[in-house]
C-alpha positions as CSV (number, residue, x, y, z in Angstrom):
1,M,14.0,106.9,40.4
2,S,15.8,107.7,37.2
3,K,15.3,105.6,34.1
4,P,17.9,102.9,33.3
5,N,20.2,103.8,30.4
6,V,20.9,101.4,27.6
7,L,23.6,101.8,24.9
8,I,22.9,100.1,21.6
9,S,25.8,99.8,19.1
10,G,24.4,99.7,15.5
11,A,21.7,101.8,13.8
12,G,20.8,99.2,11.2
13,I,17.8,96.9,11.8
14,A,18.0,95.2,15.2
15,G,19.3,98.2,17.1
16,P,16.4,100.6,16.4
17,V,13.8,97.8,16.9
18,C,15.3,97.0,20.3
19,A,15.4,100.7,21.2
20,R,11.7,101.2,20.3
21,F,10.6,98.4,22.6
22,L,12.9,99.4,25.4
23,S,11.7,103.0,25.2
24,R,8.1,101.8,25.5
25,A,9.2,99.9,28.6
26,G,10.6,103.1,30.2
27,F,14.3,102.9,29.4
28,N,16.5,105.7,28.1
29,T,18.1,104.5,24.9
30,T,21.1,105.7,23.0
31,I,22.2,104.3,19.6
32,I,25.8,104.8,18.5
33,E,26.7,104.2,14.8
34,R,30.2,104.2,13.4
35,A,29.0,105.6,10.0
36,P,28.6,109.4,9.8
37,E,25.0,109.1,8.9
38,L,22.3,106.4,8.5
39,R,23.4,103.8,6.1
40,K,21.1,103.9,3.1
41,A,22.9,101.3,1.0
42,G,22.3,97.6,1.0
43,Q,20.4,95.0,-0.9
44,Q,16.9,93.5,-0.8
45,I,16.0,91.8,2.5
46,D,12.9,90.0,3.7
47,L,10.7,89.3,6.7
48,R,9.1,86.0,7.4
49,G,7.1,84.1,10.1
50,P,7.6,85.5,13.6
51,G,9.3,88.6,12.1
52,L,5.9,89.7,10.7
53,L,4.4,89.6,14.2
54,V,7.1,91.9,15.5
55,I,6.4,94.4,12.7
56,K,2.7,94.4,13.7
57,R,3.6,95.0,17.4
58,L,5.8,97.9,16.3
59,G,2.9,99.4,14.5
60,V,4.7,100.0,11.2
61,E,3.2,97.1,9.2
62,E,1.4,99.4,6.7
63,I,4.4,101.7,6.2
64,I,6.6,98.7,5.4
65,H,4.1,97.2,3.0
66,A,3.9,100.4,1.1
67,K,7.7,100.3,0.6
68,T,8.0,96.6,-0.5
69,T,9.8,95.9,-3.8
70,K,6.7,94.1,-5.3
71,E,9.0,91.3,-6.5
72,A,6.7,88.7,-8.1
73,G,8.9,85.7,-7.4
74,L,12.0,84.0,-8.6
75,E,13.0,82.2,-11.8
76,F,15.9,79.9,-12.5
77,V,17.1,80.7,-16.1
78,D,19.6,79.1,-18.5
79,S,22.3,80.8,-20.6
80,N,19.7,81.9,-23.2
81,G,17.5,83.5,-20.5
82,K,14.9,80.8,-20.8
83,S,13.0,80.0,-17.5
84,R,13.8,76.6,-16.2
85,A,11.8,76.9,-13.0
86,S,9.5,79.5,-11.6
87,F,8.6,80.2,-7.9
88,P,6.0,83.0,-7.6
89,V,5.4,84.6,-4.2
90,D,3.6,82.0,-2.1
91,G,4.0,82.6,1.6
92,D,6.9,81.3,3.6
93,S,7.6,78.4,1.2
94,S,8.8,80.7,-1.5
95,F,12.2,82.2,-2.3
96,T,10.4,85.5,-2.3
97,A,8.8,86.5,1.0
98,E,5.6,88.4,1.6
99,I,7.7,91.4,2.7
100,E,10.7,92.1,0.4
101,I,12.2,95.5,1.0
102,L,15.4,97.3,0.4
103,R,17.6,97.4,3.5
104,G,18.0,101.2,3.3
105,E,14.2,101.7,3.2
106,L,13.7,99.5,6.2
107,A,16.5,101.2,8.1
108,Q,14.9,104.6,7.4
109,I,11.5,103.4,8.6
110,F,13.0,102.2,11.9
111,Y,15.1,105.4,12.3
112,D,12.0,107.6,11.8
113,M,10.2,105.4,14.3
114,T,12.8,106.0,17.0
115,K,14.5,109.4,16.3
116,N,12.3,111.4,18.7
117,E,12.7,109.1,21.7
118,T,16.2,107.7,21.2
119,E,19.5,109.6,21.3
120,Y,21.5,108.9,18.2
121,I,25.3,109.4,18.0
122,F,26.7,109.1,14.4
123,G,30.3,108.9,13.4
124,D,31.5,107.3,16.7
125,H,32.0,103.9,18.2
126,V,32.9,102.1,21.4
127,T,36.6,101.4,21.8
128,A,36.7,100.1,25.4
129,M,34.2,98.7,28.0
130,Q,34.4,97.9,31.7
131,D,31.6,96.1,33.3
132,D,31.8,96.5,37.1
133,G,28.6,94.5,37.8
134,H,26.6,97.7,38.4
135,K,27.3,99.8,35.4
136,V,29.1,99.4,32.1
137,N,31.7,102.2,31.6
138,V,32.4,102.8,27.9
139,T,35.0,104.8,26.1
140,L,34.2,106.1,22.6
141,A,36.6,106.8,19.7
142,S,35.9,110.5,20.2
143,G,37.3,110.3,23.7
144,T,34.0,110.6,25.4
145,K,33.4,108.4,28.5
146,R,29.9,107.4,29.6
147,E,28.3,104.8,31.8
148,F,25.2,102.7,31.1
149,D,23.1,100.1,32.8
150,L,23.3,97.8,29.8
151,V,25.2,97.6,26.5
152,I,23.7,95.8,23.5
153,G,25.8,94.9,20.4
154,A,23.7,95.2,17.2
155,D,26.7,96.0,15.0
156,G,26.7,93.1,12.5
157,M,28.7,90.1,11.7
158,G,32.0,91.8,12.5
159,S,30.7,93.2,15.8
160,K,33.2,95.4,17.8
161,I,31.0,94.9,20.9
162,R,31.4,91.2,20.5
163,R,35.2,91.5,20.3
164,L,35.3,93.7,23.4
165,A,32.9,91.5,25.5
166,F,34.3,88.1,24.3
167,P,38.0,88.6,23.7
168,E,38.6,84.9,24.1
169,L,36.7,84.0,20.9
170,E,39.3,83.2,18.3
171,N,37.1,82.8,15.3
172,P,33.3,83.2,15.7
173,L,32.7,83.0,11.9
174,K,31.9,79.7,10.3
175,S,32.6,80.1,6.6
176,L,30.3,78.5,4.1
177,G,32.8,78.7,1.3
178,Q,31.1,81.4,-0.7
179,Y,31.7,85.0,-1.5
180,T,29.0,87.4,-2.8
181,A,29.2,90.9,-4.2
182,F,26.2,93.2,-4.1
183,F,25.6,96.3,-6.2
184,T,23.0,98.2,-8.3
185,I,22.9,98.3,-12.1
186,P,20.5,100.2,-14.4
187,Y,17.1,98.4,-14.9
188,K,16.1,97.3,-18.4
189,E,12.7,96.2,-19.5
190,S,13.6,92.5,-20.0
191,D,14.4,92.3,-16.2
192,G,10.7,92.2,-15.6
193,T,9.3,91.8,-12.1
194,F,10.7,88.3,-11.2
195,A,14.2,87.8,-9.7
196,K,16.3,85.7,-12.0
197,W,18.9,83.2,-10.9
198,Y,21.6,82.0,-13.4
199,N,24.2,79.4,-12.7
200,A,27.5,79.0,-14.5
201,P,30.0,76.1,-14.1
202,G,32.6,76.6,-11.4
203,G,30.2,77.3,-8.6
204,R,29.3,80.7,-10.1
205,S,25.9,82.4,-10.0
206,I,24.3,85.7,-11.0
207,I,21.1,86.9,-9.5
208,L,19.2,90.0,-10.8
209,R,16.4,91.4,-8.6
210,P,14.5,94.4,-10.0
211,D,13.5,96.8,-7.1
212,S,10.9,99.4,-6.5
213,A,13.3,102.3,-7.2
214,G,13.7,101.7,-10.9
215,C,17.0,99.8,-10.6
216,T,18.1,96.2,-10.7
217,R,20.0,94.7,-7.7
218,A,22.8,92.4,-8.9
219,Y,24.5,89.6,-6.9
220,L,27.6,87.8,-8.1
221,S,28.4,84.7,-6.1
222,V,31.3,82.2,-6.3
223,M,32.2,79.1,-4.3
224,S,35.8,79.4,-3.1
225,N,38.1,78.6,-0.2
226,A,40.6,81.3,-1.2
227,H,39.6,83.9,1.4
228,A,42.4,86.3,0.6
229,E,41.6,86.5,-3.1
230,Y,38.1,88.0,-2.3
231,Q,37.8,89.4,1.2
232,D,41.2,90.9,2.0
233,K,41.3,93.3,-1.0
234,D,40.1,96.9,-1.6
235,I,37.0,97.5,-3.8
236,S,38.9,98.1,-7.0
237,A,40.8,94.8,-6.6
238,Q,37.6,92.9,-5.7
239,K,36.0,94.2,-8.9
240,A,39.0,93.2,-11.0
241,K,38.8,89.7,-9.5
242,L,35.1,89.3,-10.2
243,R,35.7,90.5,-13.8
244,E,38.3,87.8,-14.2
245,V,36.1,85.1,-12.7
246,F,32.8,86.1,-14.5
247,S,33.9,87.4,-17.9
248,D,33.1,84.0,-19.6
249,A,30.1,83.1,-17.4
250,G,27.5,83.8,-20.2
251,W,23.9,85.1,-20.0
252,E,23.9,88.7,-18.7
253,S,27.5,88.5,-17.2
254,L,29.1,91.2,-19.4
255,R,26.2,93.7,-18.8
256,V,26.4,93.0,-15.0
257,L,30.2,93.4,-15.0
258,D,30.0,96.7,-16.9
259,G,27.3,97.9,-14.4
260,M,29.5,96.8,-11.5
261,D,32.4,99.0,-12.7
262,G,30.2,102.1,-12.4
263,A,28.4,101.1,-9.2
264,D,29.1,103.2,-6.1
265,D,27.3,100.9,-3.7
266,F,29.4,97.8,-4.3
267,Y,30.4,95.6,-1.4
268,M,31.5,92.0,-1.0
269,Q,30.7,89.7,1.8
270,Q,31.9,86.4,3.0
271,I,28.9,84.1,3.3
272,A,29.3,82.8,6.9
273,Q,27.5,82.2,10.1
274,V,28.3,83.5,13.6
275,K,28.3,80.6,16.0
276,I,29.4,81.4,19.6
277,P,28.5,79.7,22.9
278,N,26.7,82.6,24.5
279,W,25.2,85.9,23.4
280,H,25.6,87.7,26.7
281,K,28.2,88.3,29.4
282,G,27.4,90.4,32.5
283,R,25.5,93.5,31.4
284,V,26.4,93.1,27.7
285,G,24.2,91.4,25.2
286,L,24.3,90.7,21.4
287,I,21.4,90.7,19.0
288,G,21.1,90.0,15.3
289,D,24.1,89.2,13.1
290,A,26.4,90.2,16.0
291,G,25.4,87.2,18.0
292,Y,23.9,84.6,15.6
293,C,24.2,85.6,11.9
294,P,22.5,82.7,10.0
295,S,24.0,83.9,6.6
296,P,22.1,85.5,3.7
297,I,21.4,82.1,2.2
298,S,19.1,81.2,5.1
299,G,16.6,83.9,4.2
300,M,16.1,84.5,7.9
301,G,18.7,87.1,8.9
302,T,16.3,90.1,9.1
303,T,13.7,88.0,10.8
304,L,16.1,86.8,13.5
305,A,17.3,90.4,14.0
306,V,13.8,91.8,14.7
307,V,12.7,88.8,16.8
308,G,15.9,88.9,18.8
309,A,15.5,92.6,19.4
310,Y,11.9,92.1,20.6
311,I,12.7,89.2,22.9
312,L,15.7,90.8,24.5
313,A,13.7,94.0,25.1
314,G,10.9,92.0,26.6
315,E,13.1,90.0,29.0
316,I,15.0,93.1,30.1
317,A,11.8,94.9,30.8
318,A,10.5,92.0,32.8
319,C,13.7,91.2,34.9
320,N,13.2,93.9,37.6
321,G,16.7,95.3,37.1
322,N,18.5,91.9,37.2
323,Y,19.9,92.4,33.8
324,E,22.1,89.3,33.8
325,A,19.0,87.2,34.5
326,G,17.1,89.0,31.8
327,L,19.8,88.4,29.2
328,A,20.0,84.7,30.2
329,A,16.3,84.4,29.7
330,Y,16.5,86.1,26.3
331,E,19.2,83.7,25.2
332,K,17.1,80.7,26.3
333,K,14.0,81.8,24.5
334,M,15.9,82.9,21.4
335,K,17.9,79.8,20.9
336,P,15.2,77.6,19.2
337,Y,14.7,80.3,16.5
338,V,18.5,80.6,15.9
339,D,19.0,76.8,15.8
340,K,16.3,76.5,13.1
341,A,17.5,79.4,11.0
342,Q,21.2,78.2,11.1
343,S,20.3,74.6,10.2
344,L,21.0,74.6,6.5
345,P,20.6,71.6,4.2
346,P,23.7,69.4,3.8
347,G,25.9,70.9,1.1
348,A,24.5,74.4,1.2
349,P,25.2,76.7,-0.4
350,G,27.1,74.4,-2.9
351,I,23.9,72.6,-3.7
352,L,22.5,75.7,-5.4
353,N,25.9,76.5,-7.0
354,P,27.0,73.4,-9.0
355,Q,30.5,73.1,-10.3
356,S,29.6,71.4,-13.6
357,K,27.2,71.8,-16.5
358,W,25.8,68.4,-15.5
359,G,25.2,69.6,-11.9
360,I,23.5,72.7,-13.2
361,S,21.2,70.5,-15.4
362,V,20.3,68.4,-12.4
363,L,19.6,71.6,-10.3
364,H,17.3,72.9,-13.1
365,N,15.5,69.6,-13.4
366,L,14.9,69.4,-9.7
367,A,13.9,73.0,-9.4
368,G,11.5,72.6,-12.3
369,F,10.0,69.5,-10.7
370,V,9.5,71.3,-7.4
371,S,8.0,74.4,-9.1
372,W,5.6,72.2,-11.1
373,T,4.5,70.0,-8.2
374,R,4.6,72.8,-5.6
375,L,6.0,70.3,-3.0
376,P,6.8,72.6,0.0
377,T,8.8,70.0,1.9
378,L,11.1,69.3,-1.1
379,F,11.3,73.0,-1.8
380,S,12.5,73.7,1.7
381,A,15.1,71.1,1.4
382,L,16.3,72.6,-1.8
383,S,16.4,76.2,-0.7
384,G,17.3,76.1,3.0
385,I,14.4,78.5,3.7
386,K,12.4,77.4,6.7
387,T,8.7,77.6,7.2
388,E,9.0,78.8,10.7
389,D,6.6,78.6,13.6
390,S,5.2,82.1,13.6
391,S,4.6,82.4,17.4
392,I,6.7,84.6,19.6
393,P,6.4,85.4,23.3
394,A,4.0,88.2,24.3
395,Y,5.5,91.1,26.4
396,D,3.8,94.2,27.8
397,I,5.9,96.6,25.8
């Protein structure tokens, strides 16, 4: 009998992980990616709890550890750059995880892991799908038509596969009222090895994270309900808006804004969660941000992506060709992880982005107390990062 064929949309993190496990289980895998080549841009991401077990089962743990950013922890700083609270790396209860790695580095590792066993199609994407109960017939933007036994959407928060499979969903995104811009600026000696978090009145924050490539990754975040002022603009207009908002923020704001003007990797993201009733329909399934983005502030997005990819592959491999049953089992087993990761503290992310100087003072005092006493429960409530149960199902893949 011929091997079943699986199409995965998205060559980022979840897609290649799922392809690797499915290939081990005897499936033919194809990954299609809209970008013309592997996307090397992106900020620092982390892996925690059950995600570390998936990495071990992939056999790439040592390779990933060799590429980590070596971030020493995170400090809250005031307008003079003085540390008000310090959180060094300390397992899952820290802002900084054991594995902190640039997204592009991790994507490259997963691509290298799969390129000899998975068919990659770059510069194309799915424009139409028809699931007849036996196969999924897909049409690509290039005009190519192909059929697959299963289609998996691993194409991010704005997933095209999700829109095609679930046209009835009016708004799968739950906005958290924050917008964040990500870009790279030149490193300077005073950036050190700790990430630095600075708050300015008006729900504004600046985070600087030195990386392992000799640069500093900058984050500009602002609390706002004015979606059109941030998201529905081109990059030049977004940069102009951020300069308007942050020009009087203090600390390193002018340096960061000047670096932003010259950054060629700038992008802005609405901080939101994807919440939909189901992550599968017929022979189409969703993994990672396409199905259940927990938002960057959860600290669990990459972990959910790799765990979801592993569990989906495991259930598909075990379902004896009844793919709808396999996808349903995946959804049932994955739901507890998603529920925990998406359960943010009341008021998040506003709790870490106060509107007033008084609110910032309260945040600094609370963070300083937590860092001094090392109370993990209080810390978790402050940050929204979960100390997850690190167990995951075991599959023969």
